[in-house]
N, C-alpha and C positions, 0 to 999 in steps of 0.2 A: 484853279481854274483856269478856263478856257482864254486866252491873249485876248477877247473883247469885253472882259466880264471888270467889273473895276479893280483898281490896282489896290485897295483898299475897304474891305468891309469890314465893321465890327458884328462879333456876332455876342448875341446877348438873347436868348430866351426871355428873360426878363421880360422883358417886356412883348412877349409874342411872337413867332417866329414869320419872317416878310418872303418875297421870293426867293431871295440873290441867298440869306444864313439857313432855308430849306435847301436851296440845293448846294451846298455849302458841307450842312451837315450830311445830305447822300453822297456824296464825292469822300467823306470820312470816313464812312461807317456801312457806306450799302455793303449787305453779304455779298451780292454780286462781284464787287469791283474785288471785294480781298480776293476771292478765289481766282477771278484774271490775276492779281498781284502773286498772286502763289506759279500761275502759269508759266509768268515772266521770267519766276526766282529759277521755271527749273530749266529754262532757253538759256538763262544764262549761266547754268550748272552744264549743258550741252555746250556749248560755246565755246568754255573751258577748258571737258574732254575730251573737243574735236582739236585742241593741239598740242594735245601732249602725245609725246612720239613711244610710235610702239615699243614693248619689251625684248629685248634681245633670248632667245634663244641657247641653253647652257644644254649640254647634253654626257653625259660620263657614263659607260660603259668598263665593263670585265671583264678578263677574260679567265679558268681555273685550269694549269690541266690539269688529265683525267691521272695521269702518271706521274711521277716524279724521276729523274732526270741530273745527270750533271749537264748544268749551266741551265734549266727548265725554269722561269720567275712567272709570275703574274703578270696577265696583259694587262693594255687597260686602252679606252682610248675618249680623251678629252676632246670637247667644241664648244665652239663660244660661234652663232651663228644669228645672221638679223635681219632681215622684212623689208631691203630695197626697196620695194614697186610702196610699199606704208609708206614712206618716205617723202615720194614722187606723187604724193595723191593729196598729200597732209597741206598745203595753200589752199587747195579747193575745199577742202573739208574745212579749217579753219573758214577762209572766207565764205558757204556757205550757211555755218552757225553762225557765225557775225549778224547774220545779212538776216539769217530765220531770226534769232534776238532782238534786232533791232526790227523788223515783224510785228513781232511778240508786245512789244513795247509799242510802237506803235496801232494795234490793234486796243491794246489798257486802253491808249491818249479816246481812242473813238467813242473806246464802250465807258470811258469821262465822261463826253462831252454831250451821248445821248441819254447820259446818267440825265445830264444835269435840265437833260431836254425833256426828261418822264417826271421830272421831281417840280417844271415848273407844269408840266403841264397838268400833275395832280394836284398841285396848288389852289390852278384854274377849277379846275371839273371837282375842288372840294366845294371852294368860298361859290361854286356857280352850283352845283347844288342845296348848296346852305337856303342860298338866297331864293332859290324855289322852292323848297322844304316853304319857308320863313314866306314865303307870299301865299302857298294853295296853303296853308294854315289858317290865315288873315281870311279867307276867302271862306275856307268852312265852316271859320265863327260863324262871318255873315249870313250865310245859307242857316242857318242852321233855324237862326228866329225865320225865318221864311218858311220853312220846315211847320212849325207849327202850326202856323196862320191855312199854312193849305190841308193839315190832316184836320183844323175845325173846320174850314166851310163844307170839307170834304165829307164831314160827319154830321154836318146838317142841312147837307141835301143841297150845298148852293153852289157845288163844282164838282164833273164830272171826271171822273179817271181818264179819260184823253182827253181836259182842259190842263190836269193835275200834275200831268206825265213833264210839263218838261221842267217845271220844280221839281221835281219827287231827278229825276235822272238829273239837272244839274249837283244835285248834294251827291247821291254815288255815284257822282264822276270827280266832281274830288279827291272825295275820301277816295278814290282808285290812282289817281292819280299821286293824294299824297304819298299812297303805299308805294308804288312802283317809285320815286324821288324820292324816299327814304332806304329804299335795297340798294336802288342806286351810289346814295351817298356813303350805303356801310363800305359796300366792294371799292367802292376811291379810297376811301377813308382804309380801310386795309390795304393796301396798294400801294398809299404809302407810308403807315406802320412798314411794310415791308422792303423798301426803300431804301426808307430813312436807318431799318437793323431797331427799329425805340419797340419797346412791349404793344399788347395787342391795346390796353387801358393807356398807352399811355398820352397823355391831353396833347391836344391837338392846335393849338393856340394860333394860327392863324390871322398875319394882320398882314394891311397894304393892298394895293392894286398888285395886277397875274401881270405879269413878262410881254410886251410886246414890245414891235420895232415896227418901221414905218420907211423900209428903206426905198430911198432914187431909182431914178433908170440907172440915171452916173453909177450909182454906186452898184447895183445890182451888176451892170454889165464889168465891172475893175473886177469883184468877188468873185463873176464868173469866168473873168481869166484866168486869174492868179488862182482858180482850185485847185487842177494837179500838187503845184506847191505850198498847198496848206494842209488842207482836211485831209483829216490821219490817213482812212478807210485807203485813203490812194493813192495817199505817203506809205500802205500800210503792203498796198500791191506792186508801188515798186521794188518797195525792200525786196518783197519777195520771189519776184521777178531774179532781184538780182541772185535772190539765193538759188533761185533754182535755173541758172547759170552758173552758175559754181556747176553745182553738181552736174550737171552737162559736162562740163567741163572734166571736170572726173573723172565723170565715166567714158569718156574715150581717151586719157589718160592710163586708164583700166584696161582699155582694148590690145597694149601693145604687155608682151609678155610680163609673168611676173617674175621675178631676178628675189633671190634666196643666195645671199654669201657668208660663206661662216669659214672659219680657222678653226684648228684642230690640234694635238700631239697627240702621237700615242709612242705605246711600246709595245713590241710582241713576244711574248717565253720566250722570246734565247734573247730577250732585254737589249735588243735592235730598239733606240729610239729613231721617233723619224716626226718631222710635222707636217703639218696640208695645209692646201686650200682651195674649199671645195662653193659651187656654186649650182644651182637649181635655177631652173630656166620650166615655165609651166608653156606646150610649144599651142603658141593660138591656129589651133588646124580648124576648128567646128566653130564651138561661141563665139569669144574674141568680144565677148563682149556687148555682145551689134542689142543682142536685148535692152538690156540697161537704157543701152544708147536710147533705140528710140523709143523707149519708154519715156527717159529724162524730154527727151524731144520735146512729146506729143505734152506733158507736162506743161513745159515753156510754155507751146501756144497755148493752152485752154486760159492761162495764166492773162497773157498778154488779151485775150480774147476777153478776158470777166473783167479785166481793167479797160477798157473799150468799151462796153456794154452798160459799166457802170458807168462813165463819163457822161455818153447818151443818155441814158436814162433821168441823172442828173439834172441834165441841161432841161430838158421838156417838164422833167418834177415842176423844176426852178417857175416856166412860165406857162405851166398854170397854175400856180402859187400865187406871183404875181395876178395873174386873169383873174383870180378869187379872191384876195383882197381885195380888189379894185370894185371888184361887186360890191363884198359885202361893207367894204366901207359904204358904195351909196343905198346898199339899201338902209343901212345904220342913219346914215345925215337923213332917211324918209326918218325913216320906222323908229329912232327917239323921241320928234315932238308927236310923233301920230297915236305914242303912249303917254304923252303926258294932256293930249288933249279929252282920249278915253278915260282916262283917269280923274284929268278936272267932270267928266260928262259924269264920270261913276258917283263923286264924292257930292255931287248938284242930285242924282236920285238919290243917293244913299237918305240927306234931307226932306225930299220931294215926298219919298213913298211915307216912314212915318205919317206924315201929315197927310196924306188919302188924298193927293193933286200925281196922282203915275199911277199906275196900274200896276201890279203886281207881274205880270209876266211881258210889259217892258222896262219892268228893274233887272228883271233875272237876266235877259237882253245884252242890256246897260253893264252887267256886271261881266253876263261870257265874253262880248266883244276887250272890256277890255282885259280880265284875268288872260286871254289868247295874246292877243298883243303883247302882256307884259313877258309872257312865258315865249314869245318868235321874239322878244328883244335879248331877253338873255341868251337862252340858246343861238342866236347872234354873234354875238359876246363872244361867246366860248370858242364858237368855230373863229371867231378871228383869233384868239389868243391860239388857238391849237395850231392856228396854217403861220403864225409869226414864229410858231417856236419850231416847227415842222421848218420854215424859209432857211430860219438860219443853220441847223443846222447841214442842208443841204450846204446849202456855201461856204455851212467849214466857220460855223463859229468869228462871224471878220466882224468891220469893225462899224457893222450896222448902229447907226443912233436907233438909241430907243426912244420910243415920243408919249408923253401925257394927252396928246388931243384924244385917245381912245383908249385910255390906261384909267377910264372911272370902275371905281368898286363894283362888282357882282352883285353887292349887297344893297347895292336902288339898281332897278330897274329902267 
């Protein structure tokens, strides 16, 4: 779990999965994270391979006289050589590979943090869509009785189709919204099954409130100030820049003449034994590795610009989300009591309409307003949870305090 998570949290699916347990299961069982961990194994193997010394070259040659004669024998040449240039660039290769493995490791950590955020987001989406579905199903059941009255009035000629259109359209609109919500819920539950690595028919017994935070301005300032030293993707870019710097140094070293040194022993056909030394050198006249140096230098500049752009985007997004959260908090502060008032009006209308003291168009208008406000409240709560999760990910899962002031369950509009 990320550093800001609880130091200990008991995983017990017997009583349902809360938002932390869903995040824990996603980290342990996500198919995407398994592939990322395989990539880390490959990077570590490459770092091991980069530190290995090049194998020496052994050469053996023999010459056989075409005619026999006194004092003639088979000649041979035995030599052992080593590429010195590969030894000179070994340290830069090791440094680049080590930093590359470190970058992959940090990218894995960033993917894990994003998986935690995705698990929290899908947890809230599923609960919210279930709450929307339950609210719409209740409304559909209530409107079914009104539809019978409208049909009877139309059959008796006491009502025209123009007057009845509001009631007929209200029921049809609720049916459509209920179908759309069911499709969205199926998609969210499928996404959560895939993220958790569960079978498609595995039950999702989700309990508890969604994950939300309400940071203070001082917390946001402190988190943003230490962002480059904490967020994994920025640290990964720093490691990638260090790896690229090592590659550039290696390319600069490789511009010097390639050198091969060898030792040999030989015997000619007259049985004369000799020992020798061989040196091979590449003349740096045309290439001089200038092309590779230019490529590595341009790649290093690209990594530098990528880091600066991502840091700037994070600061801008953080300020935007902070303002959006403040706006949503103000909206929820007024929307929640308004929804309760309309629910009370709807309950009063449900008592007045059967008693005949309220006409059905007014009754439908009251129900429609209450339904719209309840759905707006659910949507605002889901949006706030989404922005809270996004803010914490942007700031690198800091020690932003979780709050219960806005953590009411999505099942209660």
